Phi, psi and omega in degrees: 000146180296161179298331183280357180086006180265171179289149175268139176251126185216159172298143180291150172249161180298333179287350181258358184304310182298324177294322179290314177304315173305318178296315182298313180299316178299319180295314176301318178297313181298327180288340181302327182292344180254018175098357180293142179260003180296129179257117183288295185295325183291336179257013185302312181296319180292317181289331179293314177301318177295321181293317177302314178301314181293329178291315179295324178272006179063033174256025181222127177244148177237153173258129183244132174231118185051037174087352179264138175290119179242354183192164177202160172217131175257142181210162175218138175261000000 
């Protein structure tokens, strides 16, 4: 954890892929109550593949708090 007590933001590693997938699925499930049609669990394999690709190309950042992945962002320039 950073000295300020906030989360550290770092490029994702392949060892963090499953944690990011779990967060993405939970986000997708939670958004259904707001009208989203995105299916979390049903898309787990596809999103895992996308997350692995983004990890390899350094297009995925994770937020770490006490070593645990608590957030993420995927981006493309």
